[in-house]
C-alpha positions as CSV (number, residue, x, y, z in Angstrom):
1,M,-100.9,-27.9,25.6
2,A,-97.4,-28.6,24.4
3,D,-94.8,-29.1,27.1
4,D,-92.2,-26.4,27.6
5,P,-88.9,-28.0,27.7
6,R,-87.8,-25.5,30.4
7,Q,-90.5,-26.7,32.7
8,K,-89.7,-29.3,35.4
9,L,-92.6,-31.7,35.8
10,V,-93.3,-33.5,39.1
11,P,-93.3,-37.3,38.6
12,A,-95.6,-38.0,41.5
13,V,-98.2,-35.5,40.2
14,Q,-97.9,-37.1,36.7
15,G,-98.4,-40.6,38.2
16,A,-101.5,-39.4,40.2
17,T,-102.9,-38.0,37.0
18,L,-102.2,-41.1,35.1
19,I,-103.9,-43.3,37.7
20,L,-106.9,-41.1,38.0
21,R,-107.3,-41.1,34.2
22,H,-107.0,-44.8,34.1
23,L,-109.5,-45.4,36.8
24,S,-111.9,-43.1,34.9
25,A,-111.4,-44.9,31.6
26,N,-111.7,-48.4,33.1
27,G,-114.9,-47.7,35.0
28,T,-114.4,-50.6,37.5
29,P,-112.6,-51.0,40.8
30,L,-108.9,-52.1,40.3
31,G,-106.1,-53.4,42.7
32,A,-103.0,-51.5,43.3
33,T,-100.8,-54.0,41.5
34,Q,-103.0,-54.1,38.3
35,I,-103.1,-50.2,38.4
36,A,-99.3,-50.1,38.6
37,R,-99.0,-52.6,35.8
38,D,-101.5,-50.8,33.6
39,C,-100.0,-47.4,34.2
40,G,-96.4,-48.6,33.9
41,L,-95.5,-47.5,37.4
42,N,-93.5,-49.0,40.2
43,V,-95.9,-51.0,42.6
44,S,-94.5,-49.2,45.6
45,S,-95.0,-45.8,43.9
46,A,-98.4,-46.6,42.7
47,F,-99.4,-47.7,46.2
48,N,-98.2,-44.6,47.9
49,I,-99.9,-42.4,45.3
50,L,-103.2,-44.4,45.8
51,R,-102.9,-44.1,49.6
52,T,-102.5,-40.3,49.3
53,L,-105.4,-40.0,46.8
54,S,-107.5,-42.0,49.1
55,H,-106.6,-39.9,52.1
56,E,-107.7,-36.7,50.1
57,G,-111.0,-38.4,49.0
58,L,-110.1,-38.4,45.3
59,V,-110.3,-42.2,45.2
60,S,-112.1,-44.6,47.5
61,F,-110.6,-47.9,48.9
62,D,-112.5,-51.1,49.5
63,P,-110.6,-52.8,52.3
64,Q,-112.4,-56.1,51.7
65,A,-111.8,-56.4,47.9
66,K,-108.5,-54.4,48.2
67,T,-109.5,-52.3,45.2
68,Y,-109.7,-48.6,44.4
69,R,-112.2,-46.6,42.4
70,L,-112.8,-42.8,41.8
71,G,-113.9,-40.9,44.9
72,L,-116.6,-38.4,45.6
73,G,-113.8,-35.8,46.3
74,L,-113.4,-35.4,42.5
75,L,-117.1,-34.1,42.4
76,D,-116.1,-31.4,44.8
77,L,-113.3,-30.3,42.6
78,A,-115.5,-30.6,39.5
79,A,-118.5,-28.7,41.0
80,P,-117.8,-25.4,39.2
81,L,-117.5,-27.1,35.9
82,L,-120.9,-28.8,36.4
83,T,-122.7,-25.4,36.0
84,A,-120.4,-24.0,33.3
85,S,-121.4,-24.0,29.6
86,P,-119.7,-26.4,27.3
87,T,-118.2,-23.4,25.3
88,D,-116.6,-22.0,28.5
89,M,-115.1,-25.4,29.3
90,I,-113.8,-26.0,25.8
91,H,-112.5,-22.4,25.3
92,P,-109.1,-23.0,27.3
93,L,-108.5,-26.3,25.3
94,I,-108.8,-24.7,21.9
95,A,-107.0,-21.6,23.0
96,A,-104.0,-23.8,23.9
97,I,-104.1,-25.4,20.4
98,A,-104.4,-22.0,18.8
99,E,-101.4,-20.6,20.7
100,N,-99.2,-23.8,20.3
101,H,-99.7,-24.0,16.5
102,Q,-100.2,-20.3,15.7
103,V,-103.7,-20.6,14.2
104,M,-107.2,-19.4,14.5
105,I,-109.6,-22.1,15.9
106,A,-113.3,-21.9,15.3
107,L,-115.9,-23.8,17.5
108,W,-119.0,-24.9,15.8
109,H,-122.3,-26.2,17.3
110,M,-123.8,-28.9,15.1
111,T,-127.6,-28.6,15.1
112,D,-130.2,-31.3,14.5
113,T,-131.4,-29.5,11.5
114,G,-128.2,-30.2,9.4
115,R,-126.3,-26.9,10.1
116,I,-123.2,-25.9,11.9
117,V,-123.2,-22.6,13.8
118,L,-120.0,-20.7,14.9
119,T,-120.2,-20.2,18.7
120,D,-116.6,-19.2,19.5
121,R,-113.3,-18.5,17.9
122,V,-109.8,-18.1,19.4
123,T,-106.8,-16.7,17.6
124,A,-103.2,-16.9,18.4
125,R,-101.2,-13.7,18.8
126,R,-99.5,-12.1,15.8
127,V,-101.4,-14.3,13.4
128,V,-102.9,-12.8,10.1
129,Q,-106.4,-14.3,10.0
130,A,-109.5,-14.5,8.1
131,V,-112.4,-13.1,10.0
132,I,-115.6,-15.2,10.3
133,A,-118.6,-13.7,12.2
134,R,-120.1,-15.4,15.2
135,D,-123.4,-17.2,14.5
136,S,-122.3,-17.9,11.0
137,R,-124.1,-20.9,9.6
138,L,-123.0,-23.5,7.1
139,P,-124.4,-26.9,5.8
140,V,-123.2,-29.7,8.2
141,F,-121.4,-31.2,5.2
142,A,-119.3,-28.2,4.5
143,G,-115.5,-28.1,4.4
144,A,-113.4,-30.1,6.8
145,V,-116.0,-30.3,9.4
146,G,-118.4,-31.9,7.0
147,R,-115.9,-34.6,6.0
148,C,-115.5,-35.4,9.8
149,Y,-119.3,-35.4,10.2
150,A,-119.8,-38.0,7.5
151,A,-117.1,-40.1,8.9
152,A,-118.2,-40.0,12.4
153,M,-121.8,-40.8,11.3
154,D,-120.5,-43.8,9.2
155,L,-122.5,-42.6,6.3
156,D,-122.6,-44.7,3.1
157,K,-121.4,-43.3,-0.2
158,E,-125.0,-42.4,-1.4
159,S,-125.9,-40.4,1.6
160,T,-122.6,-38.6,1.7
161,H,-123.0,-37.7,-2.0
162,A,-126.4,-36.1,-1.2
163,G,-124.9,-34.0,1.6
164,Y,-121.9,-33.1,-0.5
165,G,-124.4,-31.7,-3.1
166,S,-126.0,-29.3,-0.5
167,V,-122.7,-27.3,-0.1
168,R,-121.9,-24.1,-2.0
169,W,-118.2,-24.6,-2.8
170,Q,-116.0,-21.8,-4.0
171,S,-113.7,-24.3,-5.7
172,E,-115.4,-27.7,-5.8
173,P,-113.2,-30.6,-4.7
174,G,-115.1,-33.2,-6.6
175,F,-117.0,-35.9,-4.9
176,A,-114.4,-38.7,-5.4
177,A,-111.7,-36.7,-3.5
178,Y,-114.3,-35.7,-0.8
179,W,-115.3,-39.3,-0.3
180,A,-111.7,-40.3,-0.1
181,D,-111.2,-37.7,2.6
182,V,-114.2,-39.0,4.5
183,Q,-112.9,-42.6,4.5
184,R,-109.5,-41.4,5.7
185,A,-111.2,-39.4,8.5
186,R,-112.7,-42.6,9.9
187,T,-109.2,-43.6,11.0
188,T,-107.4,-40.2,11.7
189,R,-110.5,-38.5,13.3
190,Y,-109.6,-35.3,11.4
191,A,-109.9,-33.9,7.9
192,A,-108.7,-31.0,5.8
193,D,-110.2,-28.7,3.2
194,H,-107.5,-27.0,1.0
195,G,-109.1,-23.9,-0.4
196,H,-112.3,-25.7,-1.6
197,L,-114.9,-24.2,0.7
198,F,-113.3,-20.8,0.7
199,R,-110.5,-20.0,-1.7
200,G,-107.2,-19.1,-0.1
201,L,-108.0,-20.7,3.2
202,E,-106.6,-24.0,4.7
203,I,-109.1,-25.7,7.1
204,V,-108.3,-28.6,9.4
205,A,-111.0,-30.0,11.6
206,A,-112.3,-32.6,14.0
207,V,-115.7,-33.3,15.7
208,A,-116.7,-34.5,19.1
209,R,-119.6,-36.9,19.5
210,D,-122.0,-37.4,22.3
211,R,-122.8,-40.6,24.2
212,N,-124.9,-41.9,21.2
213,G,-122.2,-41.2,18.7
214,T,-123.9,-38.2,17.2
215,P,-121.4,-35.3,16.2
216,R,-122.3,-32.3,18.4
217,I,-119.3,-30.0,18.4
218,G,-116.9,-29.2,15.5
219,M,-113.4,-27.5,15.8
220,S,-111.7,-26.2,12.9
221,S,-108.3,-24.5,12.3
222,I,-108.7,-21.8,9.6
223,T,-105.6,-20.2,8.2
224,I,-104.5,-18.3,5.1
225,A,-103.0,-20.7,2.5
226,G,-99.2,-20.8,2.7
227,Q,-98.9,-19.9,6.4
228,H,-98.4,-23.5,7.4
229,G,-96.8,-26.5,5.7
230,E,-98.4,-29.9,5.3
231,A,-96.6,-31.4,8.3
232,E,-97.7,-28.5,10.5
233,L,-101.3,-28.8,9.3
234,T,-101.2,-32.6,10.2
235,S,-100.0,-31.7,13.7
236,V,-103.0,-29.3,14.1
237,G,-105.3,-32.0,12.9
238,E,-104.0,-34.6,15.4
239,A,-104.2,-32.0,18.2
240,L,-107.9,-31.3,17.3
241,A,-108.6,-35.0,17.2
242,G,-107.1,-35.4,20.7
243,A,-109.1,-32.4,21.8
244,A,-112.3,-34.0,20.4
245,R,-111.7,-37.2,22.4
246,R,-111.2,-35.2,25.6
247,I,-114.5,-33.3,25.0
248,E,-116.3,-36.7,24.3
249,R,-115.1,-38.0,27.6
250,G,-115.3,-34.9,29.8
251,I,-118.5,-33.2,28.5
252,F,-120.5,-36.1,26.9
253,G,-119.3,-39.0,29.0
254,R,-118.5,-41.0,25.9
255,R,-116.3,-44.1,26.4
256,A,-113.9,-45.3,23.7
């Protein structure tokens, strides 16, 4: 969620969050000095934060090695999430993007049979939107999600061309343009469809992969053409790509 400039953030809480995320991403025990250096924190501040987190059970301290790692207390906090459905956990994330960028966000389940199925959608207030029914099904190569799928799967040109041909386009983009978008998405982690899948609709999407690198969840911003400029659509794409990385880490346990 975008920061409200009127909000006053607490540096110690930000530092604690930064440390916890760093320990999670690193996956190995680390000393206080290294943690401070890696996180860009003052050593004294980092030590005090770590000591507090250790007291609360959120990190564990090895007195012999003088190192810290994530603690079991985090499992107590996360227990309600362990029984929640992925859709329930993702909903607040996409709702924040929808509100911050004034768009409608569709959440897609990517099946093993080459389809994407709409499982959830969130719309910002006061936004004129195109309505897509829940459980709508499309070929996995369709639109912006399809470009991201081909990029995430690292498909070659021949396989991508076969998938492209399985889609019923309202205004065909041409395979050369589609392939260029796929290649670009390998770097940006998001892609766009400018009225090709559905005339008059701008679609920007990203996909989240499981531990094995297989795309499982697609997220697409769907807006009526002309509602947002190119810079705004780029910002939406970057937000969706960031959300996809969080889903990969938090739900699928995928490491960068």
